[in-house]
C-alpha positions in Angstrom: 3.0 17.1 -2.1 1.8 17.6 1.6 -1.7 17.5 2.8 -2.9 20.9 3.6 -4.1 21.9 7.2 -7.8 21.4 6.6 -8.4 22.7 10.3 -8.2 26.2 8.9 -10.9 26.3 6.5 -14.5 26.0 7.5 -17.4 24.3 5.0 -20.8 24.5 4.8 -22.8 21.4 3.5 -26.2 21.1 2.6 -28.3 18.6 1.3 -30.6 15.2 2.1 -30.0 13.9 5.2 -30.5 10.0 5.7 -30.3 7.9 8.7 -28.4 4.9 7.8 -29.0 1.4 10.1 -27.2 -1.4 10.1 -28.7 -4.8 11.8 -25.9 -7.5 11.9 -26.2 -11.0 12.7 -25.5 -14.7 11.6 -27.2 -16.7 8.9 -27.6 -20.7 9.7 -30.7 -21.4 8.0 -33.9 -20.9 5.6 -37.0 -19.9 6.9 -40.0 -22.6 6.9 -42.4 -19.8 6.0 -40.7 -18.6 2.6 -37.6 -19.5 0.9 -35.5 -16.8 2.7 -32.6 -16.5 5.0 -33.4 -16.5 8.5 -31.0 -13.8 10.2 -30.3 -13.9 13.8 -29.5 -10.1 14.9 -26.8 -9.5 17.0 -25.7 -5.7 16.7 -27.0 -2.9 15.5 -25.5 0.2 14.2 -26.5 3.9 13.6 -24.8 6.0 10.8 -25.3 9.1 8.9 -25.8 9.0 5.3 -26.2 11.0 2.3 -25.1 15.1 3.3 -24.6 13.9 6.9 -22.1 11.8 5.7 -20.3 13.9 3.8 -20.2 16.4 6.6 -18.7 13.7 9.0 -16.0 13.2 6.3 -15.1 16.7 6.5 -15.1 16.5 10.1 -13.0 13.5 10.3 -10.7 15.4 8.1 -10.0 17.9 11.0 -12.5 20.8 8.9 -14.8 22.9 10.6 -18.0 21.9 9.2 -21.9 23.0 9.3 -24.7 20.8 8.4 -27.7 22.4 6.7 -30.7 20.5 6.4 -34.4 19.6 7.1 -35.9 16.5 9.0 -38.7 15.5 11.1 -39.8 15.7 14.4 -39.3 12.0 14.9 -36.6 9.4 16.4 -34.4 9.0 13.3 -34.0 12.8 13.3 -32.8 12.8 17.2 -30.6 9.8 16.7 -29.0 11.6 13.3 -27.9 14.4 15.5 -26.5 12.7 18.4 -24.3 11.0 15.3 -23.5 14.1 13.8 -22.4 15.6 17.2 -20.4 13.0 18.3 -18.5 13.1 15.0 -17.8 17.0 15.7 -20.2 18.3 13.3 -22.1 21.5 14.0 -26.0 20.9 13.2 -28.2 23.3 11.7 -31.2 20.5 11.0 -34.2 22.3 11.2 -37.4 20.3 12.5 -40.7 19.9 10.6 -43.3 17.6 11.8 -44.7 17.1 8.5 -41.5 15.6 7.3 -40.2 12.1 7.7 -36.6 11.7 8.4 -35.3 9.5 5.8 -34.2 6.0 7.1 -32.7 3.1 5.3 -32.3 0.1 7.4 -30.1 -2.4 5.9 -30.0 -6.4 7.2 -26.3 -7.5 7.1 -24.8 -11.3 7.3 -21.6 -12.0 6.9 -20.5 -8.6 5.5 -23.3 -9.3 2.7 -26.3 -7.1 2.6 -29.6 -9.3 2.7 -32.2 -6.6 2.2 -32.6 -2.9 2.6 -35.9 -1.5 4.0 -36.4 2.2 3.3 -38.5 4.8 5.2 -39.5 7.8 3.2 -42.5 9.9 1.8 -41.8 11.3 -1.8 -39.7 14.8 -2.4 -42.1 17.4 -0.8 -41.7 21.5 -1.0 -41.3 21.4 3.0 -38.2 19.3 2.6 -36.1 21.9 0.4 -33.5 23.9 2.5 -34.6 27.6 3.0 -32.9 29.7 0.9 -32.7 32.5 4.4 -31.2 29.7 6.3 -28.4 28.9 3.9 -27.3 32.7 3.4 -27.1 33.0 7.3 -24.5 30.2 7.3 -22.5 31.4 4.4 -20.5 34.2 5.6 -18.2 31.5 7.9 -17.7 29.3 5.2 -14.8 29.0 2.7 -16.5 26.7 0.5 -19.9 25.0 0.1 -20.9 21.4 -0.8 -24.4 20.7 -2.0 -25.1 16.9 -1.7 -28.0 15.8 -3.9 -29.7 12.8 -3.2 -33.0 13.4 -4.7 -34.8 13.5 -1.9 -36.2 17.4 -1.8 -33.6 18.9 0.2 -32.3 20.7 -3.1 -35.6 21.3 -4.8 -34.3 24.8 -5.4 -30.7 24.1 -5.8 -30.2 26.7 -8.5 -31.0 29.4 -6.0 -28.5 28.2 -3.2 -25.7 27.8 -6.0 -26.6 31.7 -7.0 -26.4 33.1 -3.4 -23.1 31.2 -2.9 -21.6 32.6 -6.2 -22.5 35.8 -5.3 -21.0 35.6 -1.9 -17.9 34.7 -3.7 -17.8 30.9 -2.2 -16.9 28.4 -4.6 -19.9 25.5 -4.9 -19.0 21.7 -5.3 -22.1 19.9 -6.4 -22.5 16.1 -6.0 -25.6 15.4 -8.5 -28.7 13.5 -8.6 -31.1 15.1 -10.8 -31.0 13.8 -14.5 -31.0 17.4 -16.0 -27.4 18.6 -15.0 -28.9 22.1 -16.1 -30.2 22.8 -12.6 -26.2 23.0 -11.3 -25.4 25.7 -14.0 -22.5 28.1 -12.7 -21.5 25.6 -9.8 -17.6 25.6 -9.2 -17.5 21.6 -9.8 -19.7 18.7 -10.3 -19.0 14.9 -9.6 -21.4 12.8 -11.5 -20.7 9.0 -11.5 -20.4 7.8 -15.1 -24.1 6.7 -15.1 -25.2 9.9 -14.0 -23.0 11.8 -16.7 -24.3 9.5 -19.6 -27.9 10.0 -18.4 -27.4 13.9 -19.1 -25.3 13.4 -22.3 -26.0 10.2 -24.1 -23.9 6.8 -24.1 -20.1 7.5 -24.5 -18.7 4.7 -26.5 -15.3 5.4 -26.4 -12.8 7.7 -24.3 -12.8 10.3 -26.6 -16.7 10.7 -27.0 -16.7 10.8 -23.1 -14.1 13.9 -23.4 -15.7 15.5 -26.1 -19.2 15.5 -24.5 -17.8 16.3 -21.0 -16.1 19.5 -22.4 -19.0 20.4 -24.2 -21.2 20.4 -21.2 -18.5 22.1 -19.2 -18.6 25.2 -21.7 -22.3 25.0 -21.6 -23.2 25.1 -17.9 -20.3 27.7 -16.9 -18.5 25.0 -14.5 -14.9 25.7 -13.6 -14.2 21.7 -13.5 -16.2 18.4 -14.1 -15.0 15.3 -12.2 -16.5 12.0 -13.4 -15.9 9.1 -11.1 -15.8 5.9 -13.1 -15.7 3.0 -10.5 -13.0 0.5 -11.3 -11.6 3.2 -14.3 -10.8 5.8 -11.6 -11.7 9.4 -12.0 -11.7 12.1 -15.1 -10.9 15.6 -14.6 -11.7 18.1 -16.9 -10.8 21.8 -16.7 -10.8 24.6 -19.4 -8.1 25.3 -21.1 -6.2 22.0 -20.1 -5.6 18.5 -21.1 -8.1 15.8 -19.3 -6.8 13.9 -16.4 -7.6 10.3 -15.6 -6.5 8.8 -12.7 -6.8 5.2 -12.2 -8.9 3.4 -9.2 -6.8 2.9 -6.5 -9.0 0.5 -4.2 -7.0 -3.1 -3.6 -10.3 -4.6 -2.9 -13.7 -3.7 -2.9 -16.3 -4.2 0.3 -18.7 -1.6 -0.3 -19.4 1.0 -2.9 -21.8 2.8 -0.5 -20.9 6.4 0.7 -18.0 6.4 -1.9 -19.5 9.3 -3.8 -19.4 11.2 -0.4 -15.9 10.7 0.4 -15.2 12.3 -3.3 -17.1 15.4 -2.7 -16.0 15.8 1.0 -12.1 15.7 0.4 -12.3 17.5 -3.0 -13.8 20.4 -0.7 -11.9 20.3 1.7 -9.0 20.1 -0.8 -10.2 23.0 -2.9 -11.0 25.4 0.0 -7.5 24.7 1.2 -6.4 26.5 -1.8 -5.0 22.9 -3.8 -5.8 22.9 -7.7 -8.4 20.9 -9.0 -5.7 18.3 -10.3 -4.3 17.7 -6.7 -7.6 17.7 -5.0 -9.0 15.2 -7.4 -5.8 12.9 -6.7 -6.4 13.1 -3.0 -10.1 12.6 -3.9 -9.7 9.6 -5.5 -7.2 8.0 -2.7 -9.6 8.9 0.0 -12.5 6.7 -2.7 -9.7 3.9 -2.6 -10.0 3.7 1.4 -13.7 4.1 1.4 -14.6 1.2 -1.0 -12.7 -0.9 1.3 -15.2 -0.6 4.2 -18.8 -1.6 4.9 -21.3 0.3 4.5 -21.3 4.4 4.8 -18.0 5.1 6.2 -15.5 8.1 6.5 -11.9 8.1 5.9 -9.6 9.7 8.7 -6.9 12.1 8.1 -4.2 9.6 9.4 -5.7 7.1 6.7 -5.3 9.6 4.1 -2.1 10.6 5.2 -0.5 6.7 4.9 -2.2 6.5 1.3 -0.7 9.7 0.3 3.0 8.6 1.5 2.5 5.3 0.0 1.6 6.9 -3.3 4.6 9.2 -3.3 6.7 6.9 -3.0 8.6 6.5 -6.6 7.6 3.2 -8.5 9.7 3.6 -11.4 12.4 6.3 -12.0 13.8 5.1 -15.1 13.5 3.5 -18.3 11.1 2.4 -21.3 7.7 2.9 -21.0 4.0 2.9 -22.5 1.9 5.9 -23.0 -0.1 5.0 -20.1 2.6 4.0 -18.1 4.4 7.4 -18.7 1.3 9.4 -17.6 1.2 7.9 -14.3 4.6 8.6 -13.7 4.6 12.2 -14.9 1.6 12.9 -12.4 3.3 11.4 -9.6 6.2 13.7 -10.5 4.2 16.9 -10.5 2.5 15.7 -7.1 6.4 15.8 -5.7 6.5 19.3 -7.4 8.9 18.3 -10.0 9.3 20.1 -13.3 9.0 18.0 -16.6 10.9 18.3 -19.7 10.0 16.6 -22.6 12.3 16.2 -26.2 11.4 13.9 -29.2 13.2 12.4 -32.3 14.6 9.9 -34.1 17.7 9.1 -32.2 18.7 6.6 -35.1 22.6 6.7 -34.2 23.5 8.4 -31.0 26.5 10.3 -31.1 27.8 12.6 -28.5 26.0 15.7 -30.0 22.5 13.8 -28.9 24.1 13.0 -25.2 25.3 16.8 -24.8 21.9 18.1 -26.1 19.7 15.7 -23.9 22.1 16.6 -20.8 21.5 20.0 -21.2 17.8 19.6 -21.6 17.6 17.3 -18.6 19.0 20.8 -16.8 16.0 22.7 -17.6 14.1 20.3 -15.1 13.6 17.5 -12.8 12.5 15.2 -15.0 13.4 14.3 -18.7 10.9 12.4 -20.9 12.4 11.5 -24.6 9.4 10.7 -27.3 11.2 8.5 -29.8 9.6 7.6 -33.4 8.8 4.1 -34.0 10.4 2.2 -37.1 7.7 3.0 -39.1 7.4 6.5 -38.5 11.0 7.2 -39.2 10.9 5.2 -42.6 8.0 8.1 -43.6 10.4 10.7 -42.6 13.9 9.9 -43.5 13.2 7.2 -46.4 13.4 3.5 -46.9 17.1 3.0 -46.0 16.0 4.0 -42.2 16.2 3.6 -39.3 19.4 2.0 -39.4 18.7 1.2 -35.6 15.3 -0.6 -34.8 13.1 1.4 -32.2 13.8 -1.3 -29.5 17.3 -1.0 -29.4 17.4 2.8 -29.7 15.0 3.1 -26.8 17.3 0.9 -24.9 20.5 3.1 -25.5 18.7 6.3 -24.7 17.4 4.5 -21.4 21.1 4.1 -20.5 21.7 8.0 -20.3 21.8 9.4 -16.9 20.0 12.2 -18.3 17.2 10.4 -19.4 13.9 9.4 -16.8 11.6 7.8 -19.3 11.7 6.6 -22.8 8.5 6.4 -24.7 7.6 5.3 -28.3 5.1 7.2 -30.8 3.8 6.1 -34.2 2.6 9.5 -35.7 4.6 11.5 -37.9 4.4 14.5 -35.4 4.4 13.7 -31.2 1.9 16.6 -30.6 -0.7 14.5 -29.5 1.6 12.8 -27.1 3.0 16.2 -26.1 -0.3 17.5 -25.3 -1.1 14.2 -23.0 1.9 14.7 -20.9 1.7 18.6 -20.9 5.4 19.1 -20.3 6.5 22.4 -18.1 9.4 22.6 -20.8 9.2 21.5 -24.5 13.1 21.1 -26.1 13.8 20.8 -29.5 17.5 20.7 -31.0 18.4 22.4 -34.2 17.8 25.6 -35.6 14.2 25.6 -35.2 11.6 28.5 -34.9 9.4 28.2 -31.8 6.2 28.2 -34.4 7.8 25.1 -36.1 8.0 22.8 -33.1 5.1 20.3 -32.7 3.3 20.6 -29.8 4.1 24.2 -29.2 0.9 25.6 -29.1 -0.6 23.3 -26.3 2.7 23.7 -24.0 2.3 27.3 -24.5 -1.2 27.9 -23.9 -1.1 25.9 -20.5 1.7 28.6 -19.2 5.1 26.3 -20.2 8.0 27.0 -22.1 9.5 25.9 -25.5 13.1 26.3 -26.0 15.3 25.4 -29.2 18.7 24.3 -27.9 21.6 24.0 -30.6 23.5 20.8 -31.7 27.1 20.2 -31.6 28.6 21.3 -35.1 29.5 18.3 -37.3 27.8 15.8 -34.8 24.7 13.9 -37.0 23.6 11.0 -37.7 23.5 11.4 -41.3 27.1 12.6 -41.3 27.9 9.5 -39.8 25.8 7.3 -42.4 27.5 9.2 -44.9 31.1 8.3 -43.4 30.1 4.4 -43.3 29.3 4.6 -47.1 32.1 6.5 -48.0 34.4 3.9 -46.2 32.8 1.0 -47.6 33.2 2.3 -51.5 
C-alpha cells in the first residue's frame, strides 16, 4: 500500500481547542514546606491540544486544513493562534470576551508529569461552534472532523453532523459524550474502549464487544465504528464485513496524551483521499504507535508515517504452518500489498498427486494460498475411528513444503466456516464435484463480493483408494 497524496484533499476540523503548556526542569529535593518535590523550571513549551492538535496532525501530513472553534479574548488564545499558524493551519477561532481559552499546564521532570493544572470554566452555550460559521466552511472541505473534548464547542454536534451530511461530506467524530446517540448519522466514530463500554456496558469477551458494537453501528446509522483499545490495538466494525482487529504497533509507550487526536487525523486524511476504512484504520494505528512514543501532545510527520509503512510492509513471514492469529496478521499484510488471497480446506490425510495438482491450480487463482487442515479429532469425527492415518502435525508440515502453499492453519470444528469468515478470502476453492451451495463458508465469501470455485480432482487419485490398496496388499 502506498500513502496517498494528502495535499490534494481539504479537511475541516471543528471542536474544543486547548492550549497545552509544559514547564520542564530537574527535581533534586523535597520542599521543606510540604512533602512534595521541588522542580527547578528550566524550559517552557506551548503546544496545541484537543481539536487544535487534530488540525496540526493533518497539517503535518501535508493536508490543507481549516480549524473552527471559539476561544476567549486572552493571552492563551493569541499563543494558540501563533502555534497553529506556524504549523500551517488556517485558523477560524472566533473570540468571545465571555469565554476563557482552555489551558492545561503540566509540570514535567525527567519525562514524568509531576502535576497538571487546568484553567477552564464549565461548558457554556457561548462556547458552542456556530452552525452558520460551520456551514460557511463546508463548501471547501472534502471531509469533516468533529473533535469532542466535552468542553462545550460541540454542544450542538447533531446539527453539525446533519449539515455536513446534507452537504455530502463524510463526518468523522472523536467522541466524549456518554450518550453516543448524539453522534447519530456520523460516518464513523472513534471511541476508546472505556468510552465505548460507558455507552453499551461492560464487555466480558471479545465476542460481546463485537456484538454490541455491531448492534450500535446498525442503530446509529454509522458507516463504521473504530474502537481504540490501547495495548490491544484497534477494532474496525463495518456493516457486512468481518470485524478487523489490528494489533498495537507501539514499541515503547512514553505518553498516551493526544493519541486519539493522531488516530482521528490520519483516519480523516486517509478517508478523504479515498482509502477504504480498513486501510485508513491501518494507517491510523501505525501513526498512533508513533505518537505514544513521544512526550505530550505531539503530531506525526508524513515522513515518520512513510517509514512506519515501509517497515510494516516488509513481509515478516512468507511461508509455513501458522496459528489462526498469525494467519490473520499475514493476510492483512498481504491485502495491504494488494495481493489476492485464495483459501481451501481439507483433511489431506495421505498427500498424493491429485492433491498437489489441485493445490497448484488453486494457487493460480490468486497471489497467496491458505490451506486450512482438519485436526485429528475433527478427521476422526468425519472419517471414522481409523482415521487419520497421518497426524495433523505431519500433514501440515508436508503441505507447507509445497511451492504452491503459503500458509497452513489447523481448525478443530467439523467445518471451517468460522475460520473462512475470519480470513475473508477473495477466492474460496473446494476440490471435487460439489455444488457452490454445499461448500462451507460460501455465503460469507459471496456476500463480501468474493468468488467460490470448484476444481475437479484427478480421476483415480484419492486417499481412500490408497488406503484400500494398502489394506488389500496386506491381506
